[in-house]
Biopython code that builds the backbone (N, CA, C, O; Angstrom):
import numpy as np
from Bio.PDB.StructureBuilder import StructureBuilder

atoms = [
    (1, "MET", "N", (0.835, -1.179, -0.001)),
    (1, "MET", "CA", (-0.001, -0.001, 0.000)),
    (1, "MET", "C", (0.881, 1.243, 0.000)),
    (1, "MET", "O", (1.820, 1.357, 0.787)),
    (2, "SER", "N", (0.567, 2.149, -0.878)),
    (2, "SER", "CA", (1.309, 3.396, -0.890)),
    (2, "SER", "C", (0.392, 4.535, -0.469)),
    (2, "SER", "O", (-0.803, 4.534, -0.763)),
    (3, "ARG", "N", (0.964, 5.480, 0.207)),
    (3, "ARG", "CA", (0.184, 6.627, 0.674)),
    (3, "ARG", "C", (0.374, 7.785, -0.273)),
    (3, "ARG", "O", (1.354, 7.845, -1.015)),
    (4, "ASN", "N", (-0.566, 8.699, -0.243)),
    (4, "ASN", "CA", (-0.512, 9.852, -1.137)),
    (4, "ASN", "C", (0.565, 10.851, -0.731)),
    (4, "ASN", "O", (1.044, 11.608, -1.575)),
    (5, "ASN", "N", (0.953, 10.870, 0.524)),
    (5, "ASN", "CA", (1.921, 11.850, 0.979)),
    (5, "ASN", "C", (3.344, 11.297, 1.064)),
    (5, "ASN", "O", (4.194, 11.896, 1.723)),
    (6, "ASP", "N", (3.616, 10.173, 0.416)),
    (6, "ASP", "CA", (4.969, 9.629, 0.392)),
    (6, "ASP", "C", (5.878, 10.549, -0.398)),
    (6, "ASP", "O", (5.500, 11.058, -1.453)),
    (7, "LYS", "N", (7.091, 10.762, 0.126)),
    (7, "LYS", "CA", (8.070, 11.622, -0.511)),
    (7, "LYS", "C", (9.416, 10.926, -0.519)),
    (7, "LYS", "O", (9.713, 10.090, 0.335)),
    (8, "THR", "N", (10.208, 11.285, -1.485)),
    (8, "THR", "CA", (11.574, 10.779, -1.477)),
    (8, "THR", "C", (12.352, 11.543, -0.404)),
    (8, "THR", "O", (11.905, 12.582, 0.082)),
    (9, "LEU", "N", (13.505, 11.019, -0.050)),
    (9, "LEU", "CA", (14.332, 11.666, 0.966)),
    (9, "LEU", "C", (14.765, 13.056, 0.490)),
    (9, "LEU", "O", (14.806, 14.006, 1.272)),
    (10, "LYS", "N", (15.084, 13.159, -0.791)),
    (10, "LYS", "CA", (15.497, 14.444, -1.357)),
    (10, "LYS", "C", (14.378, 15.482, -1.233)),
    (10, "LYS", "O", (14.625, 16.620, -0.833)),
    (11, "GLU", "N", (13.169, 15.094, -1.573)),
    (11, "GLU", "CA", (12.026, 16.007, -1.475)),
    (11, "GLU", "C", (11.778, 16.421, -0.028)),
    (11, "GLU", "O", (11.469, 17.581, 0.246)),
    (12, "ALA", "N", (11.912, 15.479, 0.888)),
    (12, "ALA", "CA", (11.703, 15.776, 2.306)),
    (12, "ALA", "C", (12.761, 16.743, 2.821)),
    (12, "ALA", "O", (12.447, 17.665, 3.573)),
    (13, "MET", "N", (14.022, 16.536, 2.419)),
    (13, "MET", "CA", (15.102, 17.437, 2.846)),
    (13, "MET", "C", (14.894, 18.841, 2.283)),
    (13, "MET", "O", (15.064, 19.827, 3.001)),
    (14, "GLU", "N", (14.526, 18.939, 1.004)),
    (14, "GLU", "CA", (14.278, 20.247, 0.396)),
    (14, "GLU", "C", (13.124, 20.970, 1.082)),
    (14, "GLU", "O", (13.186, 22.179, 1.304)),
    (15, "GLN", "N", (12.083, 20.236, 1.411)),
    (15, "GLN", "CA", (10.942, 20.841, 2.106)),
    (15, "GLN", "C", (11.358, 21.315, 3.498)),
    (15, "GLN", "O", (10.964, 22.402, 3.921)),
    (16, "MET", "N", (12.149, 20.514, 4.213)),
    (16, "MET", "CA", (12.593, 20.894, 5.549)),
    (16, "MET", "C", (13.459, 22.159, 5.489)),
    (16, "MET", "O", (13.288, 23.067, 6.303)),
    (17, "LEU", "N", (14.389, 22.217, 4.526)),
    (17, "LEU", "CA", (15.247, 23.400, 4.385)),
    (17, "LEU", "C", (14.416, 24.641, 4.069)),
    (17, "LEU", "O", (14.713, 25.734, 4.551)),
    (18, "LYS", "N", (13.389, 24.467, 3.269)),
    (18, "LYS", "CA", (12.523, 25.594, 2.907)),
    (18, "LYS", "C", (11.695, 26.052, 4.109)),
    (18, "LYS", "O", (11.580, 27.251, 4.365)),
    (19, "VAL", "N", (11.127, 25.113, 4.836)),
    (19, "VAL", "CA", (10.275, 25.442, 5.985)),
    (19, "VAL", "C", (11.068, 26.164, 7.064)),
    (19, "VAL", "O", (10.592, 27.143, 7.639)),
    (20, "TYR", "N", (12.263, 25.690, 7.337)),
    (20, "TYR", "CA", (13.081, 26.302, 8.387)),
    (20, "TYR", "C", (13.962, 27.444, 7.870)),
    (20, "TYR", "O", (14.813, 27.957, 8.597)),
    (21, "ARG", "N", (13.754, 27.830, 6.629)),
    (21, "ARG", "CA", (14.489, 28.942, 5.980)),
    (21, "ARG", "C", (16.005, 28.748, 6.040)),
    (21, "ARG", "O", (16.752, 29.685, 6.321)),
    (22, "LEU", "N", (16.437, 27.535, 5.775)),
    (22, "LEU", "CA", (17.861, 27.202, 5.792)),
    (22, "LEU", "C", (18.422, 26.941, 4.398)),
    (22, "LEU", "O", (19.619, 26.695, 4.251)),
    (23, "LYS", "N", (17.578, 26.991, 3.380)),
    (23, "LYS", "CA", (17.998, 26.650, 2.021)),
    (23, "LYS", "C", (19.144, 27.546, 1.558)),
    (23, "LYS", "O", (20.127, 27.044, 1.014)),
    (24, "ASN", "N", (19.043, 28.840, 1.758)),
    (24, "ASN", "CA", (20.082, 29.754, 1.297)),
    (24, "ASN", "C", (21.409, 29.469, 2.006)),
    (24, "ASN", "O", (22.460, 29.452, 1.365)),
    (25, "LYS", "N", (21.370, 29.249, 3.296)),
    (25, "LYS", "CA", (22.575, 28.954, 4.055)),
    (25, "LYS", "C", (23.181, 27.627, 3.612)),
    (25, "LYS", "O", (24.402, 27.493, 3.527)),
    (26, "PHE", "N", (22.332, 26.660, 3.333)),
    (26, "PHE", "CA", (22.790, 25.359, 2.849)),
    (26, "PHE", "C", (23.493, 25.519, 1.502)),
    (26, "PHE", "O", (24.556, 24.938, 1.287)),
    (27, "ASP", "N", (22.909, 26.299, 0.601)),
    (27, "ASP", "CA", (23.515, 26.535, -0.715)),
    (27, "ASP", "C", (24.841, 27.285, -0.581)),
    (27, "ASP", "O", (25.786, 26.993, -1.314)),
    (28, "GLU", "N", (24.923, 28.235, 0.332)),
    (28, "GLU", "CA", (26.172, 28.954, 0.570)),
    (28, "GLU", "C", (27.260, 27.997, 1.047)),
    (28, "GLU", "O", (28.408, 28.086, 0.611)),
    (29, "THR", "N", (26.898, 27.096, 1.930)),
    (29, "THR", "CA", (27.848, 26.110, 2.433)),
    (29, "THR", "C", (28.335, 25.213, 1.304)),
    (29, "THR", "O", (29.517, 24.876, 1.245)),
    (30, "GLN", "N", (27.433, 24.825, 0.409)),
    (30, "GLN", "CA", (27.805, 24.013, -0.748)),
    (30, "GLN", "C", (28.835, 24.744, -1.606)),
    (30, "GLN", "O", (29.804, 24.138, -2.063)),
    (31, "ALA", "N", (28.629, 26.045, -1.826)),
    (31, "ALA", "CA", (29.541, 26.835, -2.652)),
    (31, "ALA", "C", (30.926, 26.913, -1.997)),
    (31, "ALA", "O", (31.941, 26.739, -2.672)),
    (32, "VAL", "N", (30.969, 27.171, -0.700)),
    (32, "VAL", "CA", (32.236, 27.278, 0.016)),
    (32, "VAL", "C", (32.962, 25.934, 0.006)),
    (32, "VAL", "O", (34.175, 25.888, -0.201)),
    (33, "GLU", "N", (32.241, 24.860, 0.224)),
    (33, "GLU", "CA", (32.850, 23.529, 0.258)),
    (33, "GLU", "C", (33.362, 23.092, -1.115)),
    (33, "GLU", "O", (34.266, 22.261, -1.195)),
    (34, "SER", "N", (32.805, 23.631, -2.181)),
    (34, "SER", "CA", (33.234, 23.248, -3.529)),
    (34, "SER", "C", (34.400, 24.097, -4.033)),
    (34, "SER", "O", (34.830, 23.931, -5.175)),
    (35, "TRP", "N", (34.919, 25.005, -3.199)),
    (35, "TRP", "CA", (36.027, 25.890, -3.590)),
    (35, "TRP", "C", (37.215, 25.094, -4.134)),
    (35, "TRP", "O", (37.746, 25.423, -5.195)),
    (36, "GLU", "N", (37.636, 24.050, -3.415)),
    (36, "GLU", "CA", (38.802, 23.266, -3.851)),
    (36, "GLU", "C", (38.569, 22.588, -5.183)),
    (36, "GLU", "O", (39.468, 22.559, -6.023)),
    (37, "SER", "N", (37.393, 22.046, -5.395)),
    (37, "SER", "CA", (37.132, 21.367, -6.663)),
    (37, "SER", "C", (37.027, 22.341, -7.829)),
    (37, "SER", "O", (37.253, 21.953, -8.975)),
    (38, "VAL", "N", (36.688, 23.595, -7.560)),
    (38, "VAL", "CA", (36.566, 24.601, -8.624)),
    (38, "VAL", "C", (37.931, 25.186, -8.990)),
    (38, "VAL", "O", (38.243, 25.330, -10.172)),
    (39, "VAL", "N", (38.742, 25.524, -7.993)),
    (39, "VAL", "CA", (40.014, 26.200, -8.272)),
    (39, "VAL", "C", (41.226, 25.274, -8.246)),
    (39, "VAL", "O", (42.296, 25.653, -8.722)),
    (40, "GLY", "N", (41.084, 24.093, -7.711)),
    (40, "GLY", "CA", (42.196, 23.151, -7.651)),
    (40, "GLY", "C", (42.852, 23.126, -6.282)),
    (40, "GLY", "O", (42.716, 24.053, -5.483)),
    (41, "LYS", "N", (43.562, 22.045, -6.038)),
    (41, "LYS", "CA", (44.179, 21.815, -4.725)),
    (41, "LYS", "C", (45.289, 22.835, -4.423)),
    (41, "LYS", "O", (45.420, 23.284, -3.284)),
    (42, "ALA", "N", (46.080, 23.198, -5.428)),
    (42, "ALA", "CA", (47.202, 24.124, -5.208)),
    (42, "ALA", "C", (46.702, 25.491, -4.743)),
    (42, "ALA", "O", (47.265, 26.079, -3.819)),
    (43, "VAL", "N", (45.652, 25.992, -5.379)),
    (43, "VAL", "CA", (45.090, 27.291, -4.998)),
    (43, "VAL", "C", (44.374, 27.181, -3.657)),
    (43, "VAL", "O", (44.477, 28.077, -2.819)),
    (44, "ALA", "N", (43.654, 26.093, -3.455)),
    (44, "ALA", "CA", (42.933, 25.896, -2.194)),
    (44, "ALA", "C", (43.892, 25.850, -1.009)),
    (44, "ALA", "O", (43.549, 26.309, 0.080)),
    (45, "ASN", "N", (45.097, 25.299, -1.210)),
    (45, "ASN", "CA", (46.094, 25.253, -0.139)),
    (45, "ASN", "C", (46.611, 26.639, 0.214)),
    (45, "ASN", "O", (47.076, 26.860, 1.332)),
    (46, "ARG", "N", (46.535, 27.577, -0.728)),
    (46, "ARG", "CA", (46.992, 28.945, -0.473)),
    (46, "ARG", "C", (45.851, 29.866, -0.019)),
    (46, "ARG", "O", (46.051, 31.062, 0.194)),
    (47, "THR", "N", (44.676, 29.297, 0.122)),
    (47, "THR", "CA", (43.521, 30.055, 0.591)),
    (47, "THR", "C", (43.497, 30.026, 2.109)),
    (47, "THR", "O", (43.452, 28.958, 2.719)),
    (48, "LYS", "N", (43.526, 31.196, 2.707)),
    (48, "LYS", "CA", (43.551, 31.291, 4.167)),
    (48, "LYS", "C", (42.149, 31.352, 4.763)),
    (48, "LYS", "O", (41.897, 30.770, 5.817)),
    (49, "GLU", "N", (41.241, 32.051, 4.096)),
    (49, "GLU", "CA", (39.895, 32.249, 4.643)),
    (49, "GLU", "C", (38.917, 32.379, 3.488)),
    (49, "GLU", "O", (39.240, 32.966, 2.456)),
    (50, "ILE", "N", (37.728, 31.835, 3.663)),
    (50, "ILE", "CA", (36.688, 31.936, 2.634)),
    (50, "ILE", "C", (35.331, 31.931, 3.318)),
    (50, "ILE", "O", (35.034, 31.057, 4.133)),
    (51, "PHE", "N", (34.507, 32.925, 2.975)),
    (51, "PHE", "CA", (33.151, 32.996, 3.534)),
    (51, "PHE", "C", (32.267, 33.824, 2.609)),
    (51, "PHE", "O", (32.756, 34.570, 1.761)),
    (52, "ILE", "N", (30.960, 33.677, 2.789)),
    (52, "ILE", "CA", (29.980, 34.403, 1.986)),
    (52, "ILE", "C", (29.175, 35.308, 2.895)),
    (52, "ILE", "O", (28.709, 34.894, 3.956)),
    (53, "ARG", "N", (29.016, 36.567, 2.458)),
    (53, "ARG", "CA", (28.182, 37.516, 3.181)),
    (53, "ARG", "C", (27.485, 38.398, 2.147)),
    (53, "ARG", "O", (28.148, 39.018, 1.316)),
    (54, "ASP", "N", (26.177, 38.457, 2.191)),
    (54, "ASP", "CA", (25.371, 39.281, 1.285)),
    (54, "ASP", "C", (25.674, 38.992, -0.181)),
    (54, "ASP", "O", (25.885, 39.909, -0.975)),
    (55, "LYS", "N", (25.693, 37.704, -0.531)),
    (55, "LYS", "CA", (25.937, 37.240, -1.902)),
    (55, "LYS", "C", (27.321, 37.596, -2.428)),
    (55, "LYS", "O", (27.552, 37.540, -3.636)),
    (56, "LYS", "N", (28.238, 37.960, -1.547)),
    (56, "LYS", "CA", (29.623, 38.226, -1.923)),
    (56, "LYS", "C", (30.495, 37.150, -1.297)),
    (56, "LYS", "O", (30.396, 36.867, -0.103)),
    (57, "LEU", "N", (31.340, 36.560, -2.113)),
    (57, "LEU", "CA", (32.292, 35.568, -1.636)),
    (57, "LEU", "C", (33.599, 36.284, -1.325)),
    (57, "LEU", "O", (34.207, 36.882, -2.212)),
    (58, "PHE", "N", (34.030, 36.224, -0.072)),
    (58, "PHE", "CA", (35.273, 36.835, 0.356)),
    (58, "PHE", "C", (36.324, 35.744, 0.489)),
    (58, "PHE", "O", (36.126, 34.753, 1.193)),
    (59, "VAL", "N", (37.454, 35.943, -0.203)),
    (59, "VAL", "CA", (38.517, 34.944, -0.216)),
    (59, "VAL", "C", (39.832, 35.621, 0.125)),
    (59, "VAL", "O", (40.232, 36.578, -0.538)),
    (60, "ARG", "N", (40.505, 35.129, 1.155)),
    (60, "ARG", "CA", (41.815, 35.651, 1.530)),
    (60, "ARG", "C", (42.870, 34.683, 0.990)),
    (60, "ARG", "O", (42.913, 33.510, 1.363)),
    (61, "ILE", "N", (43.713, 35.206, 0.107)),
    (61, "ILE", "CA", (44.761, 34.418, -0.536)),
    (61, "ILE", "C", (46.118, 34.922, -0.044)),
    (61, "ILE", "O", (46.340, 36.131, 0.035)),
    (62, "GLU", "N", (47.024, 34.002, 0.285)),
    (62, "GLU", "CA", (48.323, 34.405, 0.812)),
    (62, "GLU", "C", (49.322, 34.791, -0.282)),
    (62, "GLU", "O", (50.302, 35.477, 0.009)),
    (63, "SER", "N", (49.103, 34.375, -1.513)),
    (63, "SER", "CA", (50.046, 34.642, -2.595)),
    (63, "SER", "C", (49.471, 35.690, -3.555)),
    (63, "SER", "O", (48.368, 35.525, -4.075)),
    (64, "SER", "N", (50.219, 36.756, -3.781)),
    (64, "SER", "CA", (49.740, 37.811, -4.692)),
    (64, "SER", "C", (49.695, 37.318, -6.134)),
    (64, "SER", "O", (48.852, 37.772, -6.908)),
    (65, "VAL", "N", (50.575, 36.408, -6.511)),
    (65, "VAL", "CA", (50.576, 35.861, -7.864)),
    (65, "VAL", "C", (49.299, 35.046, -8.096)),
    (65, "VAL", "O", (48.641, 35.193, -9.126)),
    (66, "VAL", "N", (48.961, 34.204, -7.150)),
    (66, "VAL", "CA", (47.746, 33.406, -7.246)),
    (66, "VAL", "C", (46.520, 34.311, -7.247)),
    (66, "VAL", "O", (45.571, 34.076, -7.995)),
    (67, "LYS", "N", (46.540, 35.334, -6.419)),
    (67, "LYS", "CA", (45.426, 36.278, -6.343)),
    (67, "LYS", "C", (45.196, 36.944, -7.702)),
    (67, "LYS", "O", (44.050, 37.072, -8.132)),
    (68, "ASN", "N", (46.253, 37.366, -8.377)),
    (68, "ASN", "CA", (46.126, 37.996, -9.695)),
    (68, "ASN", "C", (45.550, 37.034, -10.727)),
    (68, "ASN", "O", (44.735, 37.437, -11.558)),
    (69, "GLN", "N", (45.956, 35.786, -10.687)),
    (69, "GLN", "CA", (45.405, 34.791, -11.610)),
    (69, "GLN", "C", (43.916, 34.579, -11.347)),
    (69, "GLN", "O", (43.128, 34.452, -12.284)),
    (70, "LEU", "N", (43.538, 34.541, -10.086)),
    (70, "LEU", "CA", (42.137, 34.349, -9.735)),
    (70, "LEU", "C", (41.278, 35.550, -10.151)),
    (70, "LEU", "O", (40.126, 35.380, -10.550)),
    (71, "VAL", "N", (41.828, 36.742, -10.059)),
    (71, "VAL", "CA", (41.097, 37.936, -10.480)),
    (71, "VAL", "C", (40.770, 37.840, -11.964)),
    (71, "VAL", "O", (39.675, 38.213, -12.385)),
    (72, "MET", "N", (41.708, 37.345, -12.755)),
    (72, "MET", "CA", (41.469, 37.204, -14.200)),
    (72, "MET", "C", (40.443, 36.121, -14.507)),
    (72, "MET", "O", (39.771, 36.181, -15.536)),
    (73, "MET", "N", (40.317, 35.136, -13.630)),
    (73, "MET", "CA", (39.385, 34.024, -13.844)),
    (73, "MET", "C", (38.097, 34.187, -13.030)),
    (73, "MET", "O", (37.337, 33.230, -12.879)),
    (74, "ARG", "N", (37.854, 35.372, -12.515)),
    (74, "ARG", "CA", (36.757, 35.636, -11.581)),
    (74, "ARG", "C", (35.394, 35.156, -12.100)),
    (74, "ARG", "O", (34.668, 34.477, -11.373)),
    (75, "GLU", "N", (35.041, 35.493, -13.329)),
    (75, "GLU", "CA", (33.719, 35.140, -13.864)),
    (75, "GLU", "C", (33.549, 33.628, -14.005)),
    (75, "GLU", "O", (32.482, 33.088, -13.715)),
    (76, "GLN", "N", (34.596, 32.957, -14.447)),
    (76, "GLN", "CA", (34.526, 31.502, -14.598)),
    (76, "GLN", "C", (34.366, 30.826, -13.238)),
    (76, "GLN", "O", (33.589, 29.882, -13.098)),
    (77, "ILE", "N", (35.102, 31.309, -12.241)),
    (77, "ILE", "CA", (35.003, 30.765, -10.883)),
    (77, "ILE", "C", (33.602, 30.991, -10.336)),
    (77, "ILE", "O", (33.011, 30.098, -9.729)),
    (78, "LEU", "N", (33.078, 32.185, -10.554)),
    (78, "LEU", "CA", (31.735, 32.527, -10.084)),
    (78, "LEU", "C", (30.681, 31.585, -10.682)),
    (78, "LEU", "O", (29.819, 31.072, -9.969)),
    (79, "THR", "N", (30.763, 31.372, -11.968)),
    (79, "THR", "CA", (29.827, 30.482, -12.656)),
    (79, "THR", "C", (29.931, 29.058, -12.124)),
    (79, "THR", "O", (28.914, 28.415, -11.861)),
    (80, "ASN", "N", (31.155, 28.565, -11.967)),
    (80, "ASN", "CA", (31.350, 27.189, -11.488)),
    (80, "ASN", "C", (30.877, 26.995, -10.048)),
    (80, "ASN", "O", (30.304, 25.956, -9.719)),
    (81, "LEU", "N", (31.113, 27.985, -9.189)),
    (81, "LEU", "CA", (30.660, 27.870, -7.795)),
    (81, "LEU", "C", (29.137, 27.827, -7.711)),
    (81, "LEU", "O", (28.573, 27.021, -6.970)),
    (82, "ASN", "N", (28.477, 28.691, -8.469)),
    (82, "ASN", "CA", (27.013, 28.695, -8.459)),
    (82, "ASN", "C", (26.449, 27.401, -9.049)),
    (82, "ASN", "O", (25.414, 26.906, -8.602)),
    (83, "GLU", "N", (27.128, 26.867, -10.041)),
    (83, "GLU", "CA", (26.699, 25.599, -10.631)),
    (83, "GLU", "C", (26.830, 24.464, -9.624)),
    (83, "GLU", "O", (25.933, 23.630, -9.507)),
    (84, "LYS", "N", (27.938, 24.430, -8.902)),
    (84, "LYS", "CA", (28.143, 23.379, -7.891)),
    (84, "LYS", "C", (27.142, 23.504, -6.740)),
    (84, "LYS", "O", (26.693, 22.498, -6.190)),
    (85, "ALA", "N", (26.794, 24.744, -6.379)),
    (85, "ALA", "CA", (25.843, 24.961, -5.285)),
    (85, "ALA", "C", (24.416, 24.665, -5.719)),
    (85, "ALA", "O", (23.557, 24.386, -4.883)),
    (86, "GLY", "N", (24.160, 24.724, -7.012)),
    (86, "GLY", "CA", (22.816, 24.449, -7.509)),
    (86, "GLY", "C", (21.898, 25.651, -7.445)),
    (86, "GLY", "O", (20.691, 25.512, -7.642)),
    (87, "ALA", "N", (22.440, 26.830, -7.175)),
    (87, "ALA", "CA", (21.647, 28.058, -7.091)),
    (87, "ALA", "C", (22.579, 29.245, -7.268)),
    (87, "ALA", "O", (23.798, 29.112, -7.154)),
    (88, "ALA", "N", (21.997, 30.408, -7.548)),
    (88, "ALA", "CA", (22.790, 31.635, -7.691)),
    (88, "ALA", "C", (23.091, 32.180, -6.299)),
    (88, "ALA", "O", (22.414, 33.094, -5.828)),
    (89, "VAL", "N", (24.085, 31.632, -5.654)),
    (89, "VAL", "CA", (24.424, 31.976, -4.278)),
    (89, "VAL", "C", (25.404, 33.136, -4.229)),
    (89, "VAL", "O", (25.306, 34.006, -3.364)),
    (90, "VAL", "N", (26.352, 33.144, -5.165)),
    (90, "VAL", "CA", (27.411, 34.140, -5.180)),
    (90, "VAL", "C", (27.204, 35.083, -6.360)),
    (90, "VAL", "O", (27.055, 34.643, -7.500)),
    (91, "GLY", "N", (27.196, 36.392, -6.073)),
    (91, "GLY", "CA", (27.043, 37.379, -7.125)),
    (91, "GLY", "C", (28.330, 38.101, -7.433)),
    (91, "GLY", "O", (28.479, 38.694, -8.502)),
    (92, "GLU", "N", (29.273, 38.053, -6.489)),
    (92, "GLU", "CA", (30.532, 38.777, -6.639)),
    (92, "GLU", "C", (31.602, 38.085, -5.802)),
    (92, "GLU", "O", (31.318, 37.508, -4.752)),
    (93, "ILE", "N", (32.842, 38.156, -6.292)),
    (93, "ILE", "CA", (33.966, 37.593, -5.539)),
    (93, "ILE", "C", (34.902, 38.723, -5.167)),
    (93, "ILE", "O", (35.297, 39.520, -6.019)),
    (94, "VAL", "N", (35.259, 38.794, -3.888)),
    (94, "VAL", "CA", (36.187, 39.803, -3.388)),
    (94, "VAL", "C", (37.419, 39.077, -2.872)),
    (94, "VAL", "O", (37.335, 38.242, -1.971)),
    (95, "PHE", "N", (38.570, 39.409, -3.459)),
    (95, "PHE", "CA", (39.827, 38.804, -3.017)),
    (95, "PHE", "C", (40.513, 39.729, -2.029)),
    (95, "PHE", "O", (40.711, 40.911, -2.309)),
    (96, "LEU", "N", (40.870, 39.197, -0.889)),
    (96, "LEU", "CA", (41.504, 39.966, 0.177)),
    (96, "LEU", "C", (42.983, 39.656, 0.256)),
    (96, "LEU", "O", (43.686, 40.212, 1.099)),
]
sb = StructureBuilder()
sb.init_structure("model")
sb.init_model(0)
sb.init_chain("A")
sb.init_seg("    ")
for serial, (resi, resn, name, xyz) in enumerate(atoms, 1):
    if name == "N":
        sb.init_residue(resn, " ", resi, " ")
    sb.init_atom(name, np.array(xyz, "f"), 0.0, 1.0, " ", f" {name:<3s}", serial, name[0])
structure = sb.get_structure()
């Protein structure tokens, strides 16, 4: 016997995130966690701090050479992070 209100685990999790207004924070966490897979291990190792505030991704990089390369690739990184998060979480990247 199947019930009319049966849901998959994915649907239940999405509904819970929506009800408790955690979806945006969850997506932001996904974007931050995917930083290494987007920029690579070498760049991720030189990243000191990364966080999102008001749709801006703040990244502190210890190497000025790496920082300059990332500035040139800013739009590509932005697109890939939002794709990995599954939503438009990041609107701008600020390198510190």
